[in-house]
C-alpha positions as CSV (number, residue, x, y, z in Angstrom):
1,M,-9.2,-1.3,19.6
2,T,-9.0,-5.2,21.1
3,T,-6.5,-6.5,22.9
4,N,-6.2,-9.3,20.2
5,A,-5.5,-7.0,17.7
6,A,-3.2,-4.7,19.2
7,S,-1.0,-8.1,20.0
8,A,-1.4,-9.0,15.9
9,A,-0.1,-5.5,15.8
10,D,2.5,-5.8,17.8
11,R,3.5,-9.4,16.8
12,T,3.6,-8.0,13.1
13,N,4.7,-4.3,13.3
14,D,8.4,-3.6,12.4
15,F,8.3,0.1,12.4
16,P,9.3,2.0,15.0
17,F,6.7,4.8,15.0
18,E,3.4,3.1,15.8
19,F,0.0,4.4,16.5
20,A,-3.3,2.2,16.5
21,P,-6.3,2.9,13.5
22,Q,-9.3,3.1,15.0
23,P,-12.2,1.2,12.9
24,T,-14.2,4.5,12.8
25,Q,-11.3,7.0,11.8
26,D,-12.4,7.3,9.1
27,A,-15.9,7.3,8.7
28,D,-15.9,9.9,11.6
29,L,-13.6,12.1,9.4
30,L,-16.3,11.7,6.6
31,R,-18.8,12.5,8.7
32,Q,-17.1,15.8,10.0
33,L,-15.7,17.2,6.7
34,D,-18.2,15.9,4.5
35,F,-18.3,19.3,2.7
36,V,-14.9,18.6,1.5
37,P,-15.1,17.9,-2.7
38,G,-13.6,14.1,-2.9
39,L,-13.1,13.4,0.3
40,K,-14.8,9.7,0.7
41,E,-13.4,8.7,-2.9
42,I,-9.7,9.6,-1.1
43,L,-10.6,7.7,2.1
44,T,-11.7,4.8,0.2
45,L,-8.7,4.6,-2.4
46,R,-6.5,4.5,0.6
47,Q,-8.4,1.8,2.0
48,V,-8.8,-0.4,-1.0
49,H,-5.0,0.0,-1.9
50,A,-4.2,-1.5,1.5
51,L,-6.9,-4.2,0.5
52,E,-5.1,-4.8,-2.8
53,H,-1.5,-5.3,-0.8
54,A,-3.0,-7.5,1.8
55,T,-4.9,-9.9,-1.4
56,V,-1.1,-10.2,-3.2
57,W,0.2,-11.1,-0.1
58,L,-1.7,-14.0,0.6
59,L,-2.3,-15.0,-2.9
60,G,1.4,-15.3,-2.5
61,Q,1.6,-17.5,0.7
62,S,2.0,-21.0,0.6
63,G,2.9,-21.7,3.9
64,P,1.8,-21.1,7.6
65,A,-0.4,-18.3,8.7
66,T,3.1,-16.6,9.4
67,T,4.9,-16.7,6.4
68,R,5.2,-13.8,4.2
69,A,5.7,-14.5,0.7
70,D,5.7,-12.2,-2.7
71,N,4.4,-13.9,-5.5
72,Q,6.0,-11.5,-8.1
73,L,4.0,-12.6,-11.0
74,L,0.9,-10.8,-9.7
75,G,0.7,-7.3,-9.2
76,G,-2.4,-4.8,-8.9
77,M,-3.8,-1.2,-9.3
78,S,-6.1,0.7,-7.0
79,T,-9.2,2.8,-7.8
80,D,-12.1,4.3,-5.3
81,Q,-14.1,1.4,-6.7
82,G,-11.9,-1.6,-6.0
83,F,-8.9,-2.9,-7.5
84,Y,-7.7,-4.5,-10.8
85,L,-5.4,-8.0,-10.2
86,Y,-2.8,-8.9,-12.8
87,G,-1.7,-12.5,-13.4
88,H,-2.9,-16.1,-13.1
89,V,-5.0,-16.3,-10.5
90,N,-8.4,-18.8,-9.5
91,I,-11.4,-16.5,-8.9
92,A,-12.8,-18.6,-5.9
93,Q,-8.7,-18.3,-4.6
94,L,-9.1,-14.6,-4.9
95,R,-12.2,-14.5,-3.7
96,H,-11.2,-16.0,-0.4
97,A,-7.7,-14.2,-0.5
98,V,-10.0,-11.2,-0.1
99,G,-11.9,-12.5,2.4
100,E,-9.2,-13.4,4.5
101,A,-7.4,-10.0,3.8
102,L,-10.2,-8.1,4.6
103,H,-10.5,-10.1,8.4
104,R,-7.1,-10.4,9.3
105,I,-5.8,-6.7,8.1
106,A,-8.7,-5.5,10.5
107,S,-8.0,-7.8,13.4
108,G,-4.7,-5.8,13.6
109,E,-2.0,-7.8,11.0
110,W,-1.7,-3.7,9.7
111,D,1.9,-4.4,8.3
112,L,-0.2,-6.5,5.1
113,A,-1.3,-3.2,4.1
114,V,2.6,-2.7,3.0
115,H,4.3,-4.4,-0.1
116,P,7.5,-3.8,-1.1
117,R,6.3,-3.8,-4.9
118,C,4.3,-0.9,-4.6
119,G,4.9,2.1,-6.9
120,T,5.1,4.2,-3.7
121,N,8.0,3.1,-3.4
122,L,9.1,3.9,-6.8
123,S,7.7,7.5,-6.3
124,V,9.4,8.0,-3.2
125,A,13.0,6.9,-4.8
126,M,12.8,9.4,-7.2
127,L,11.7,12.2,-5.2
128,L,14.7,11.4,-2.5
129,T,17.1,11.3,-5.5
130,A,15.8,14.4,-6.9
131,G,15.9,16.1,-3.8
132,L,19.8,14.6,-3.1
133,A,20.9,15.2,-6.3
134,V,19.6,19.3,-6.0
135,G,21.1,19.4,-2.6
136,I,24.5,18.1,-3.9
137,N,24.7,20.3,-6.6
138,L,24.5,23.3,-4.8
139,A,26.7,22.3,-1.9
140,L,29.7,21.0,-4.0
141,P,32.2,22.8,-5.9
142,K,30.6,23.3,-9.8
143,G,33.3,20.8,-11.6
144,P,32.3,18.4,-13.6
145,V,34.0,15.2,-11.8
146,L,32.7,16.2,-8.1
147,Q,29.0,17.1,-9.4
148,L,29.3,13.4,-11.0
149,L,30.4,12.1,-7.7
150,G,27.9,13.8,-6.1
151,L,25.3,12.5,-8.3
152,G,26.7,8.9,-7.6
153,A,26.0,9.7,-3.8
154,A,22.9,10.8,-4.3
155,A,21.4,8.0,-6.2
156,A,23.3,5.5,-3.6
157,T,21.9,7.2,-0.6
158,A,18.0,7.1,-2.2
159,A,18.4,4.0,-3.1
160,Q,19.1,3.0,0.5
161,L,16.8,5.0,1.9
162,A,13.8,4.4,-0.4
163,P,12.7,1.4,1.1
164,D,12.1,2.2,4.5
165,V,11.1,5.6,3.7
166,G,8.5,4.3,0.9
167,S,7.2,2.1,3.9
168,L,6.4,4.5,5.9
169,V,4.3,6.5,3.0
170,Q,2.9,3.9,2.3
171,R,1.4,2.7,5.6
172,Y,0.6,6.8,6.6
173,V,-0.4,8.4,3.4
174,T,-1.6,6.1,0.5
175,T,-2.8,3.4,2.6
176,A,-5.1,2.9,5.3
177,I,-7.0,0.0,7.4
178,P,-10.2,-1.1,5.2
179,F,-12.5,-1.0,7.8
180,N,-15.1,0.2,6.0
181,L,-14.9,-2.0,2.8
182,S,-16.6,-5.1,2.0
183,L,-16.6,-7.5,-0.9
184,V,-19.4,-6.5,-3.6
185,D,-18.2,-8.9,-6.1
186,I,-15.0,-10.2,-8.7
187,S,-15.3,-10.3,-12.5
188,V,-13.1,-10.5,-15.3
189,S,-12.3,-6.9,-16.7
190,D,-10.1,-4.4,-18.6
191,D,-8.7,-2.2,-17.2
192,F,-8.1,1.6,-18.3
193,W,-5.6,0.5,-21.1
194,G,-7.3,-2.3,-22.0
195,R,-5.4,-5.1,-19.9
196,E,-7.1,-8.1,-19.1
197,A,-7.4,-8.6,-15.2
198,H,-10.0,-9.7,-12.3
199,F,-11.8,-6.8,-11.0
200,V,-12.4,-6.8,-7.4
201,R,-15.3,-4.3,-6.5
202,V,-15.9,-3.1,-3.3
203,R,-18.0,-0.8,-1.6
204,W,-17.8,1.6,1.4
205,I,-19.9,0.5,4.8
206,D,-19.9,2.8,7.7
């Protein structure tokens, strides 16, 4: 890890738990565990997911490089081949944003990998709500009034915790810094459900 990258990470990191991603960590893991079926696809998907988030951030950016803006008209879906981008965007603008995203996130702006509208946050919120609801159901007396109050408390608590927990899950589980990705091409394509989108195709490089 270079000093510049570490400095950039210090400026942009908002989380108390941090370790410096290493450029060769996924490639090394793949070499050591190349016998594990599907491992490369999982590692690629995590990196694509981070690149998708970073690209959406940069497409929403209209001010200085340090400004974060979320264009809620844009959305994405990642695969192990690349990602679909939904919303109105110029293909040249998209190509520039992908290239800049790859450069900036690999240079230390690791927070670009995390996005508040990611489906991970919704999944975490649902799991937290379900877990807290079960725990409260077991802990409280079985009267309907207390149970309803408990369910309300579980939902409120989950809503408060979900953004921070979801961001941590994104950072350490569902995304990885795309050190091993390069852009292949961008095309207008249909996704699995027939919706039109730009498809950003990438490839794995060691």
